Structure formats: structure tokens, C-alpha cells
All heavy atoms as a GROMACS GRO file, in nm:
protein
  533
    1MET      N    1   0.230   1.125  -0.709
    1MET     CA    2   0.125   1.119  -0.610
    1MET      C    3   0.143   1.237  -0.514
    1MET      O    4   0.254   1.268  -0.473
    1MET     CB    5   0.131   0.985  -0.537
    1MET     CG    6   0.021   0.967  -0.439
    1MET     SD    7   0.005   0.802  -0.363
    1MET     CE    8   0.155   0.720  -0.395
    2ARG      N    9   0.033   1.297  -0.477
    2ARG     CA   10   0.037   1.409  -0.383
    2ARG      C   11   0.068   1.359  -0.242
    2ARG      O   12   0.026   1.251  -0.203
    2ARG     CB   13  -0.098   1.479  -0.381
    2ARG     CG   14  -0.134   1.547  -0.511
    2ARG     CD   15  -0.269   1.619  -0.500
    2ARG     NE   16  -0.363   1.565  -0.404
    2ARG     CZ   17  -0.465   1.484  -0.433
    2ARG    NH1   18  -0.485   1.446  -0.556
    2ARG    NH2   19  -0.547   1.442  -0.339
    3PRO      N   20   0.139   1.440  -0.164
    3PRO     CA   21   0.163   1.404  -0.024
    3PRO      C   22   0.031   1.387   0.049
    3PRO      O   23  -0.065   1.460   0.026
    3PRO     CB   24   0.241   1.523   0.031
    3PRO     CG   25   0.300   1.589  -0.089
    3PRO     CD   26   0.204   1.565  -0.201
    4GLY      N   27   0.026   1.289   0.137
    4GLY     CA   28  -0.094   1.266   0.217
    4GLY      C   29  -0.201   1.181   0.150
    4GLY      O   30  -0.305   1.157   0.209
    5VAL      N   31  -0.175   1.137   0.027
    5VAL     CA   32  -0.272   1.054  -0.045
    5VAL      C   33  -0.229   0.909  -0.036
    5VAL      O   34  -0.114   0.876  -0.064
    5VAL     CB   35  -0.281   1.096  -0.193
    5VAL    CG1   36  -0.372   1.005  -0.271
    5VAL    CG2   37  -0.327   1.240  -0.204
    6SER      N   38  -0.321   0.822   0.005
    6SER     CA   39  -0.286   0.680   0.012
    6SER      C   40  -0.268   0.624  -0.129
    6SER      O   41  -0.320   0.679  -0.227
    6SER     CB   42  -0.396   0.601   0.084
    6SER     OG   43  -0.512   0.593   0.002
    7VAL      N   44  -0.195   0.516  -0.139
    7VAL     CA   45  -0.176   0.450  -0.267
    7VAL      C   46  -0.312   0.406  -0.322
    7VAL      O   47  -0.340   0.421  -0.441
    7VAL     CB   48  -0.081   0.329  -0.253
    7VAL    CG1   49  -0.076   0.248  -0.381
    7VAL    CG2   50   0.059   0.377  -0.215
    8LEU      N   51  -0.399   0.357  -0.237
    8LEU     CA   52  -0.532   0.314  -0.280
    8LEU      C   53  -0.608   0.428  -0.347
    8LEU      O   54  -0.664   0.411  -0.455
    8LEU     CB   55  -0.612   0.261  -0.161
    8LEU     CG   56  -0.752   0.211  -0.194
    8LEU    CD1   57  -0.745   0.078  -0.267
    8LEU    CD2   58  -0.834   0.197  -0.068
    9ASP      N   59  -0.607   0.546  -0.286
    9ASP     CA   60  -0.678   0.660  -0.345
    9ASP      C   61  -0.614   0.704  -0.476
    9ASP      O   62  -0.683   0.739  -0.572
    9ASP     CB   63  -0.683   0.776  -0.246
    9ASP     CG   64  -0.778   0.748  -0.130
    9ASP    OD1   65  -0.869   0.664  -0.145
    9ASP    OD2   66  -0.760   0.811  -0.024
   10ALA      N   67  -0.481   0.703  -0.483
   10ALA     CA   68  -0.413   0.742  -0.605
   10ALA      C   69  -0.442   0.645  -0.719
   10ALA      O   70  -0.467   0.686  -0.832
   10ALA     CB   71  -0.262   0.751  -0.581
   11VAL      N   72  -0.439   0.516  -0.689
   11VAL     CA   73  -0.468   0.416  -0.791
   11VAL      C   74  -0.614   0.424  -0.835
   11VAL      O   75  -0.645   0.420  -0.954
   11VAL     CB   76  -0.433   0.274  -0.739
   11VAL    CG1   77  -0.483   0.167  -0.832
   11VAL    CG2   78  -0.282   0.261  -0.721
   12ALA      N   79  -0.704   0.439  -0.740
   12ALA     CA   80  -0.846   0.450  -0.773
   12ALA      C   81  -0.874   0.571  -0.862
   12ALA      O   82  -0.960   0.566  -0.949
   12ALA     CB   83  -0.929   0.456  -0.645
   13ALA      N   84  -0.800   0.679  -0.842
   13ALA     CA   85  -0.818   0.800  -0.922
   13ALA      C   86  -0.784   0.777  -1.069
   13ALA      O   87  -0.831   0.849  -1.156
   13ALA     CB   88  -0.735   0.914  -0.865
   14THR      N   89  -0.703   0.674  -1.096
   14THR     CA   90  -0.668   0.642  -1.235
   14THR      C   91  -0.767   0.544  -1.297
   14THR      O   92  -0.755   0.509  -1.413
   14THR     CB   93  -0.526   0.583  -1.246
   14THR    OG1   94  -0.524   0.454  -1.186
   14THR    CG2   95  -0.423   0.675  -1.183
   15GLY      N   96  -0.862   0.496  -1.216
   15GLY     CA   97  -0.962   0.404  -1.267
   15GLY      C   98  -0.930   0.257  -1.246
   15GLY      O   99  -1.006   0.170  -1.288
   16VAL      N  100  -0.820   0.227  -1.178
   16VAL     CA  101  -0.784   0.089  -1.151
   16VAL      C  102  -0.850   0.046  -1.020
   16VAL      O  103  -0.825   0.107  -0.916
   16VAL     CB  104  -0.630   0.072  -1.140
   16VAL    CG1  105  -0.594  -0.070  -1.103
   16VAL    CG2  106  -0.563   0.113  -1.270
   17PRO      N  107  -0.934  -0.057  -1.026
   17PRO     CA  108  -1.001  -0.100  -0.903
   17PRO      C  109  -0.907  -0.180  -0.812
   17PRO      O  110  -0.830  -0.264  -0.859
   17PRO     CB  111  -1.115  -0.188  -0.953
   17PRO     CG  112  -1.067  -0.240  -1.084
   17PRO     CD  113  -0.978  -0.134  -1.142
   18VAL      N  114  -0.914  -0.151  -0.684
   18VAL     CA  115  -0.839  -0.226  -0.583
   18VAL      C  116  -0.939  -0.263  -0.474
   18VAL      O  117  -1.007  -0.176  -0.420
   18VAL     CB  118  -0.723  -0.145  -0.522
   18VAL    CG1  119  -0.651  -0.224  -0.415
   18VAL    CG2  120  -0.626  -0.100  -0.630
   19LEU      N  121  -0.947  -0.391  -0.443
   19LEU     CA  122  -1.038  -0.438  -0.340
   19LEU      C  123  -0.995  -0.382  -0.204
   19LEU      O  124  -0.878  -0.390  -0.168
   19LEU     CB  125  -1.038  -0.590  -0.337
   19LEU     CG  126  -1.138  -0.659  -0.245
   19LEU    CD1  127  -1.280  -0.625  -0.286
   19LEU    CD2  128  -1.118  -0.810  -0.250
   20SER      N  129  -1.088  -0.323  -0.132
   20SER     CA  130  -1.058  -0.271   0.001
   20SER      C  131  -1.184  -0.278   0.085
   20SER      O  132  -1.294  -0.289   0.034
   20SER     CB  133  -1.007  -0.127  -0.006
   20SER     OG  134  -1.109  -0.040  -0.049
   21SER      N  135  -1.166  -0.270   0.215
   21SER     CA  136  -1.280  -0.278   0.305
   21SER      C  137  -1.272  -0.173   0.414
   21SER      O  138  -1.355  -0.085   0.422
   21SER     CB  139  -1.289  -0.418   0.366
   21SER     OG  140  -1.402  -0.430   0.445
   22CYS      N  141  -1.171  -0.181   0.499
   22CYS     CA  142  -1.168  -0.098   0.619
   22CYS      C  143  -1.113   0.043   0.597
   22CYS      O  144  -1.151   0.135   0.666
   22CYS     CB  145  -1.086  -0.166   0.728
   22CYS     SG  146  -0.908  -0.168   0.696
   23ARG      N  147  -1.016   0.057   0.506
   23ARG     CA  148  -0.946   0.183   0.483
   23ARG      C  149  -0.874   0.236   0.608
   23ARG      O  150  -0.848   0.354   0.621
   23ARG     CB  151  -1.038   0.289   0.424
   23ARG     CG  152  -1.082   0.257   0.284
   23ARG     CD  153  -1.162   0.372   0.224
   23ARG     NE  154  -1.172   0.353   0.080
   23ARG     CZ  155  -1.095   0.414  -0.010
   23ARG    NH1  156  -1.002   0.496   0.029
   23ARG    NH2  157  -1.112   0.391  -0.138
   24THR      N  158  -0.846   0.145   0.700
   24THR     CA  159  -0.772   0.184   0.821
   24THR      C  160  -0.647   0.099   0.843
   24THR      O  161  -0.578   0.116   0.944
   24THR     CB  162  -0.861   0.172   0.947
   24THR    OG1  163  -0.903   0.038   0.964
   24THR    CG2  164  -0.981   0.264   0.939
   25GLY      N  165  -0.618   0.005   0.753
   25GLY     CA  166  -0.499  -0.077   0.766
   25GLY      C  167  -0.509  -0.185   0.870
   25GLY      O  168  -0.408  -0.226   0.928
   26THR      N  169  -0.631  -0.233   0.896
   26THR     CA  170  -0.648  -0.334   0.999
   26THR      C  171  -0.710  -0.465   0.950
   26THR      O  172  -0.701  -0.565   1.020
   26THR     CB  173  -0.736  -0.282   1.115
   26THR    OG1  174  -0.861  -0.241   1.062
   26THR    CG2  175  -0.670  -0.164   1.184
   27CYS      N  176  -0.772  -0.467   0.834
   27CYS     CA  177  -0.844  -0.589   0.793
   27CYS      C  178  -0.764  -0.679   0.699
   27CYS      O  179  -0.786  -0.799   0.696
   27CYS     CB  180  -0.979  -0.554   0.731
   27CYS     SG  181  -0.972  -0.493   0.562
   28GLY      N  182  -0.677  -0.623   0.617
   28GLY     CA  183  -0.596  -0.703   0.526
   28GLY      C  184  -0.658  -0.727   0.390
   28GLY      O  185  -0.597  -0.791   0.304
   29THR      N  186  -0.777  -0.677   0.364
   29THR     CA  187  -0.845  -0.701   0.237
   29THR      C  188  -0.765  -0.651   0.118
   29THR      O  189  -0.762  -0.715   0.014
   29THR     CB  190  -0.984  -0.633   0.238
   29THR    OG1  191  -1.060  -0.687   0.344
   29THR    CG2  192  -1.058  -0.654   0.106
   30CYS      N  193  -0.699  -0.539   0.130
   30CYS     CA  194  -0.629  -0.479   0.016
   30CYS      C  195  -0.482  -0.522   0.006
   30CYS      O  196  -0.406  -0.460  -0.070
   30CYS     CB  197  -0.638  -0.327   0.024
   30CYS     SG  198  -0.552  -0.253   0.164
   31GLU      N  199  -0.441  -0.625   0.074
   31GLU     CA  200  -0.300  -0.668   0.068
   31GLU      C  201  -0.256  -0.680  -0.077
   31GLU      O  202  -0.322  -0.742  -0.159
   31GLU     CB  203  -0.280  -0.801   0.139
   31GLU     CG  204  -0.136  -0.847   0.137
   31GLU     CD  205  -0.114  -0.973   0.218
   31GLU    OE1  206  -0.206  -1.019   0.288
   31GLU    OE2  207  -0.001  -1.025   0.212
   32THR      N  208  -0.143  -0.618  -0.108
   32THR     CA  209  -0.093  -0.611  -0.245
   32THR      C  210   0.056  -0.642  -0.245
   32THR      O  211   0.130  -0.591  -0.161
   32THR     CB  212  -0.116  -0.470  -0.303
   32THR    OG1  213  -0.256  -0.440  -0.295
   32THR    CG2  214  -0.071  -0.460  -0.446
   33ALA      N  215   0.100  -0.723  -0.341
   33ALA     CA  216   0.241  -0.756  -0.353
   33ALA      C  217   0.320  -0.636  -0.405
   33ALA      O  218   0.275  -0.565  -0.495
   33ALA     CB  219   0.260  -0.874  -0.447
   34VAL      N  220   0.437  -0.615  -0.348
   34VAL     CA  221   0.529  -0.510  -0.392
   34VAL      C  222   0.629  -0.574  -0.487
   34VAL      O  223   0.698  -0.669  -0.450
   34VAL     CB  224   0.602  -0.445  -0.273
   34VAL    CG1  225   0.707  -0.345  -0.321
   34VAL    CG2  226   0.503  -0.378  -0.180
   35LEU      N  227   0.637  -0.524  -0.611
   35LEU     CA  228   0.730  -0.578  -0.710
   35LEU      C  229   0.861  -0.501  -0.712
   35LEU      O  230   0.967  -0.557  -0.740
   35LEU     CB  231   0.666  -0.574  -0.849
   35LEU     CG  232   0.535  -0.652  -0.864
   35LEU    CD1  233   0.478  -0.634  -1.003
   35LEU    CD2  234   0.555  -0.799  -0.831
   36ASP      N  235   0.854  -0.371  -0.682
   36ASP     CA  236   0.974  -0.288  -0.683
   36ASP      C  237   0.947  -0.162  -0.602
   36ASP      O  238   0.834  -0.113  -0.598
   36ASP     CB  239   1.012  -0.251  -0.827
   36ASP     CG  240   1.148  -0.184  -0.836
   36ASP    OD1  241   1.237  -0.216  -0.756
   36ASP    OD2  242   1.166  -0.097  -0.923
   37GLY      N  243   1.048  -0.111  -0.538
   37GLY     CA  244   1.035   0.011  -0.460
   37GLY      C  245   1.015  -0.019  -0.312
   37GLY      O  246   1.013  -0.135  -0.270
   38ILE      N  247   1.001   0.087  -0.237
   38ILE     CA  248   0.990   0.074  -0.092
   38ILE      C  249   0.863   0.146  -0.045
   38ILE      O  250   0.850   0.268  -0.063
   38ILE     CB  251   1.112   0.133  -0.020
   38ILE    CG1  252   1.239   0.060  -0.066
   38ILE    CG2  253   1.096   0.126   0.130
   38ILE    CD1  254   1.366   0.123  -0.019
   39PRO      N  255   0.772   0.072   0.016
   39PRO     CA  256   0.653   0.136   0.070
   39PRO      C  257   0.680   0.196   0.208
   39PRO      O  258   0.769   0.152   0.280
   39PRO     CB  259   0.552   0.022   0.080
   39PRO     CG  260   0.633  -0.102   0.086
   39PRO     CD  261   0.764  -0.074   0.020
   40GLU      N  262   0.601   0.294   0.242
   40GLU     CA  263   0.598   0.348   0.378
   40GLU      C  264   0.479   0.281   0.445
   40GLU      O  265   0.365   0.320   0.423
   40GLU     CB  266   0.581   0.498   0.376
   40GLU     CG  267   0.575   0.560   0.514
   40GLU     CD  268   0.547   0.708   0.508
   40GLU    OE1  269   0.604   0.778   0.422
   40GLU    OE2  270   0.466   0.754   0.590
   41HIS      N  271   0.507   0.179   0.522
   41HIS     CA  272   0.400   0.099   0.584
   41HIS      C  273   0.332   0.176   0.697
   41HIS      O  274   0.398   0.224   0.788
   41HIS     CB  275   0.458  -0.031   0.641
   41HIS     CG  276   0.521  -0.118   0.538
   41HIS    ND1  277   0.447  -0.195   0.453
   41HIS    CD2  278   0.651  -0.139   0.506
   41HIS    CE1  279   0.528  -0.262   0.373
   41HIS    NE2  280   0.653  -0.229   0.402
   42ARG      N  281   0.200   0.186   0.689
   42ARG     CA  282   0.123   0.254   0.793
   42ARG      C  283   0.010   0.166   0.845
   42ARG      O  284  -0.082   0.214   0.908
   42ARG     CB  285   0.064   0.384   0.738
   42ARG     CG  286   0.169   0.486   0.701
   42ARG     CD  287   0.104   0.614   0.657
   42ARG     NE  288   0.204   0.717   0.634
   42ARG     CZ  289   0.175   0.843   0.617
   42ARG    NH1  290   0.048   0.882   0.620
   42ARG    NH2  291   0.269   0.931   0.596
   43ASP      N  292   0.021   0.038   0.818
   43ASP     CA  293  -0.083  -0.057   0.860
   43ASP      C  294  -0.059  -0.105   1.002
   43ASP      O  295   0.046  -0.080   1.061
   43ASP     CB  296  -0.085  -0.178   0.765
   43ASP     CG  297   0.046  -0.254   0.771
   43ASP    OD1  298   0.059  -0.343   0.857
   43ASP    OD2  299   0.138  -0.223   0.692
   44ALA      N  300  -0.156  -0.178   1.054
   44ALA     CA  301  -0.146  -0.238   1.188
   44ALA      C  302  -0.139  -0.390   1.178
   44ALA      O  303  -0.167  -0.459   1.275
   44ALA     CB  304  -0.266  -0.196   1.272
   45ILE      N  305  -0.102  -0.440   1.061
   45ILE     CA  306  -0.104  -0.584   1.036
   45ILE      C  307   0.035  -0.645   1.034
   45ILE      O  308   0.061  -0.745   1.101
   45ILE     CB  309  -0.177  -0.615   0.903
   45ILE    CG1  310  -0.322  -0.565   0.911
   45ILE    CG2  311  -0.172  -0.764   0.870
   45ILE    CD1  312  -0.395  -0.566   0.780
   46LEU      N  313   0.126  -0.586   0.958
   46LEU     CA  314   0.260  -0.642   0.943
   46LEU      C  315   0.345  -0.619   1.067
   46LEU      O  316   0.335  -0.515   1.132
   46LEU     CB  317   0.331  -0.580   0.822
   46LEU     CG  318   0.267  -0.601   0.686
   46LEU    CD1  319   0.344  -0.523   0.580
   46LEU    CD2  320   0.260  -0.748   0.650
   47ASP      N  321   0.431  -0.716   1.097
   47ASP     CA  322   0.528  -0.694   1.205
   47ASP      C  323   0.654  -0.630   1.146
   47ASP      O  324   0.663  -0.609   1.024
   47ASP     CB  325   0.558  -0.824   1.281
   47ASP     CG  326   0.622  -0.933   1.196
   47ASP    OD1  327   0.694  -0.901   1.098
   47ASP    OD2  328   0.601  -1.052   1.227
   48ASP      N  329   0.750  -0.597   1.229
   48ASP     CA  330   0.870  -0.527   1.183
   48ASP      C  331   0.947  -0.605   1.078
   48ASP      O  332   0.997  -0.546   0.981
   48ASP     CB  333   0.961  -0.493   1.302
   48ASP     CG  334   0.904  -0.385   1.391
   48ASP    OD1  335   0.814  -0.311   1.347
   48ASP    OD2  336   0.949  -0.376   1.508
   49LEU      N  337   0.959  -0.736   1.094
   49LEU     CA  338   1.030  -0.817   0.996
   49LEU      C  339   0.959  -0.814   0.861
   49LEU      O  340   1.022  -0.794   0.757
   49LEU     CB  341   1.044  -0.962   1.044
   49LEU     CG  342   1.109  -1.059   0.945
   49LEU    CD1  343   1.252  -1.014   0.912
   49LEU    CD2  344   1.109  -1.199   1.001
   50GLU      N  345   0.829  -0.832   0.861
   50GLU     CA  346   0.752  -0.830   0.737
   50GLU      C  347   0.762  -0.694   0.668
   50GLU      O  348   0.772  -0.686   0.546
   50GLU     CB  349   0.605  -0.864   0.764
   50GLU     CG  350   0.585  -1.008   0.807
   50GLU     CD  351   0.447  -1.035   0.863
   50GLU    OE1  352   0.393  -0.949   0.938
   50GLU    OE2  353   0.393  -1.142   0.832
   51ARG      N  354   0.762  -0.589   0.746
   51ARG     CA  355   0.776  -0.455   0.687
   51ARG      C  356   0.912  -0.439   0.623
   51ARG      O  357   0.925  -0.383   0.514
   51ARG     CB  358   0.755  -0.348   0.793
   51ARG     CG  359   0.611  -0.336   0.832
   51ARG     CD  360   0.588  -0.225   0.931
   51ARG     NE  361   0.444  -0.214   0.953
   51ARG     CZ  362   0.389  -0.180   1.065
   51ARG    NH1  363   0.463  -0.149   1.169
   51ARG    NH2  364   0.258  -0.173   1.075
   52SER      N  365   1.016  -0.487   0.687
   52SER     CA  366   1.152  -0.473   0.633
   52SER      C  367   1.172  -0.554   0.506
   52SER      O  368   1.256  -0.520   0.423
   52SER     CB  369   1.256  -0.511   0.738
   52SER     OG  370   1.255  -0.650   0.762
   53GLU      N  371   1.095  -0.661   0.488
   53GLU     CA  372   1.106  -0.744   0.368
   53GLU      C  373   1.041  -0.678   0.246
   53GLU      O  374   1.075  -0.712   0.132
   53GLU     CB  375   1.042  -0.881   0.393
   53GLU     CG  376   1.117  -0.962   0.495
   53GLU     CD  377   1.044  -1.089   0.536
   53GLU    OE1  378   0.920  -1.098   0.517
   53GLU    OE2  379   1.112  -1.180   0.587
   54ASN      N  380   0.949  -0.587   0.268
   54ASN     CA  381   0.882  -0.514   0.160
   54ASN      C  382   0.825  -0.603   0.050
   54ASN      O  383   0.831  -0.570  -0.067
   54ASN     CB  384   0.977  -0.410   0.099
   54ASN     CG  385   1.004  -0.297   0.194
   54ASN    OD1  386   0.915  -0.252   0.266
   54ASN    ND2  387   1.128  -0.252   0.200
   55ARG      N  388   0.770  -0.717   0.089
   55ARG     CA  389   0.708  -0.807  -0.009
   55ARG      C  390   0.562  -0.772  -0.036
   55ARG      O  391   0.509  -0.804  -0.141
   55ARG     CB  392   0.717  -0.951   0.038
   55ARG     CG  393   0.856  -1.008   0.022
   55ARG     CD  394   0.854  -1.157   0.042
   55ARG     NE  395   0.932  -1.185   0.162
   55ARG     CZ  396   0.929  -1.296   0.229
   55ARG    NH1  397   0.851  -1.394   0.192
   55ARG    NH2  398   1.003  -1.312   0.335
   56CYS      N  399   0.497  -0.709   0.061
   56CYS     CA  400   0.358  -0.670   0.043
   56CYS      C  401   0.332  -0.541   0.118
   56CYS      O  402   0.413  -0.498   0.199
   56CYS     CB  403   0.263  -0.780   0.089
   56CYS     SG  404   0.257  -0.804   0.268
   57MET      N  405   0.217  -0.483   0.088
   57MET     CA  406   0.176  -0.361   0.158
   57MET      C  407   0.024  -0.354   0.156
   57MET      O  408  -0.042  -0.429   0.085
   57MET     CB  409   0.235  -0.237   0.094
   57MET     CG  410   0.182  -0.209  -0.045
   57MET     SD  411   0.245  -0.058  -0.118
   57MET     CE  412   0.167   0.065  -0.017
   58PHE      N  413  -0.029  -0.261   0.232
   58PHE     CA  414  -0.173  -0.239   0.239
   58PHE      C  415  -0.199  -0.096   0.190
   58PHE      O  416  -0.184   0.000   0.265
   58PHE     CB  417  -0.223  -0.262   0.382
   58PHE     CG  418  -0.198  -0.404   0.424
   58PHE    CD1  419  -0.081  -0.439   0.488
   58PHE    CD2  420  -0.289  -0.503   0.394
   58PHE    CE1  421  -0.055  -0.570   0.522
   58PHE    CE2  422  -0.264  -0.634   0.427
   58PHE     CZ  423  -0.147  -0.669   0.492
   59PRO      N  424  -0.234  -0.083   0.062
   59PRO     CA  425  -0.243   0.050   0.000
   59PRO      C  426  -0.354   0.139   0.054
   59PRO      O  427  -0.355   0.258   0.025
   59PRO     CB  428  -0.265   0.018  -0.148
   59PRO     CG  429  -0.322  -0.119  -0.151
   59PRO     CD  430  -0.262  -0.190  -0.033
   60CYS      N  431  -0.443   0.087   0.136
   60CYS     CA  432  -0.549   0.173   0.190
   60CYS      C  433  -0.494   0.279   0.284
   60CYS      O  434  -0.555   0.385   0.299
   60CYS     CB  435  -0.657   0.090   0.260
   60CYS     SG  436  -0.605   0.012   0.414
   61VAL      N  437  -0.379   0.254   0.344
   61VAL     CA  438  -0.320   0.352   0.436
   61VAL      C  439  -0.174   0.381   0.408
   61VAL      O  440  -0.121   0.481   0.455
   61VAL     CB  441  -0.333   0.306   0.584
   61VAL    CG1  442  -0.477   0.307   0.628
   61VAL    CG2  443  -0.270   0.170   0.606
   62SER      N  444  -0.108   0.296   0.332
   62SER     CA  445   0.036   0.311   0.310
   62SER      C  446   0.067   0.407   0.196
   62SER      O  447  -0.020   0.443   0.117
   62SER     CB  448   0.098   0.174   0.282
   62SER     OG  449   0.082   0.091   0.394
   63ARG      N  450   0.190   0.447   0.190
   63ARG     CA  451   0.238   0.542   0.091
   63ARG      C  452   0.364   0.487   0.026
   63ARG      O  453   0.420   0.388   0.070
   63ARG     CB  454   0.275   0.676   0.156
   63ARG     CG  455   0.174   0.733   0.255
   63ARG     CD  456   0.057   0.793   0.182
   63ARG     NE  457  -0.027   0.874   0.268
   63ARG     CZ  458  -0.133   0.830   0.333
   63ARG    NH1  459  -0.166   0.704   0.327
   63ARG    NH2  460  -0.207   0.911   0.405
   64ALA      N  461   0.413   0.557  -0.076
   64ALA     CA  462   0.542   0.525  -0.136
   64ALA      C  463   0.649   0.599  -0.056
   64ALA      O  464   0.635   0.717  -0.028
   64ALA     CB  465   0.546   0.568  -0.281
   65ALA      N  466   0.757   0.529  -0.020
   65ALA     CA  467   0.866   0.592   0.054
   65ALA      C  468   0.974   0.645  -0.040
   65ALA      O  469   1.068   0.708   0.005
   65ALA     CB  470   0.927   0.492   0.152
   66ALA      N  471   0.959   0.621  -0.169
   66ALA     CA  472   1.054   0.669  -0.269
   66ALA      C  473   0.974   0.716  -0.391
   66ALA      O  474   0.851   0.710  -0.392
   66ALA     CB  475   1.150   0.557  -0.306
   67ASP      N  476   1.045   0.761  -0.491
   67ASP     CA  477   0.978   0.812  -0.611
   67ASP      C  478   0.908   0.703  -0.692
   67ASP      O  479   0.816   0.732  -0.767
   67ASP     CB  480   1.079   0.883  -0.703
   67ASP     CG  481   1.129   1.012  -0.643
   67ASP    OD1  482   1.058   1.070  -0.558
   67ASP    OD2  483   1.240   1.055  -0.679
   68ARG      N  484   0.950   0.579  -0.678
   68ARG     CA  485   0.896   0.470  -0.760
   68ARG      C  486   0.848   0.356  -0.670
   68ARG      O  487   0.921   0.310  -0.582
   68ARG     CB  488   1.003   0.420  -0.855
   68ARG     CG  489   0.959   0.307  -0.944
   68ARG     CD  490   1.070   0.273  -1.044
   68ARG     NE  491   1.053   0.147  -1.104
   68ARG     CZ  492   0.979   0.122  -1.214
   68ARG    NH1  493   0.917   0.221  -1.271
   68ARG    NH2  494   0.971   0.001  -1.264
   69LEU      N  495   0.726   0.311  -0.695
   69LEU     CA  496   0.669   0.197  -0.624
   69LEU      C  497   0.587   0.118  -0.724
   69LEU      O  498   0.493   0.171  -0.785
   69LEU     CB  499   0.582   0.243  -0.508
   69LEU     CG  500   0.520   0.134  -0.422
   69LEU    CD1  501   0.628   0.054  -0.350
   69LEU    CD2  502   0.424   0.196  -0.320
   70VAL      N  503   0.625  -0.009  -0.747
   70VAL     CA  504   0.556  -0.094  -0.844
   70VAL      C  505   0.484  -0.203  -0.768
   70VAL      O  506   0.545  -0.279  -0.692
   70VAL     CB  507   0.657  -0.156  -0.944
   70VAL    CG1  508   0.582  -0.244  -1.045
   70VAL    CG2  509   0.736  -0.049  -1.014
   71LEU      N  510   0.352  -0.210  -0.789
   71LEU     CA  511   0.268  -0.307  -0.719
   71LEU      C  512   0.208  -0.406  -0.818
   71LEU      O  513   0.189  -0.375  -0.935
   71LEU     CB  514   0.154  -0.234  -0.647
   71LEU     CG  515   0.196  -0.126  -0.549
   71LEU    CD1  516   0.074  -0.057  -0.491
   71LEU    CD2  517   0.283  -0.183  -0.439
   72ASP      N  518   0.175  -0.523  -0.769
   72ASP     CA  519   0.112  -0.626  -0.852
   72ASP      C  520  -0.040  -0.610  -0.839
   72ASP      O  521  -0.105  -0.672  -0.758
   72ASP     CB  522   0.154  -0.765  -0.803
   72ASP     CG  523   0.102  -0.874  -0.893
   72ASP    OD1  524   0.046  -0.845  -1.000
   72ASP    OD2  525   0.117  -0.992  -0.855
   73LEU      N  526  -0.093  -0.520  -0.921
   73LEU     CA  527  -0.237  -0.495  -0.920
   73LEU      C  528  -0.301  -0.571  -1.034
   73LEU      O  529  -0.412  -0.570  -1.061
   73LEU     CB  530  -0.265  -0.344  -0.933
   73LEU     CG  531  -0.210  -0.259  -0.819
   73LEU    CD1  532  -0.227  -0.112  -0.851
   73LEU    CD2  533  -0.282  -0.291  -0.689
   0.00000   0.00000   0.00000
């Protein structure tokens, strides 16, 4: 994935549909389970504890914090 590209945009470019609404990380529509890897959370929804657990992310604004990120799409 190119730097500066959200996970949502990268996934959409491959033809995989992901439900989204706001594209600003505030509505929660695109909440996606994280199966493996560490996301770089850029949303305004999760608190610090939820972010540290890395169980879900909001791909409309978030990025991968490592080379590998596996989501339950």
C-alpha cells in the first residue's frame, strides 16, 4: 500500500467492497475486525485501551502500522 492511502481506499482499489459512510473516522460504519497485524488508528471513536487491544479498526482513515495487516472483510 502506498503511504498516505487509507486501508479503505487500498481495499476498494482491488474491487473488494467495504461499507463506509463518513470517511472521517467518526461514524463507525466501516468498523472491521483485525485478525493479524497492527493498525495505525486514526479514528475518533476508539479510546486508548481499545486501540491498544487492536481487535478492530476503522479503515476509512486508518493505516497499517506494519508490513502485514489482516482484516476480516
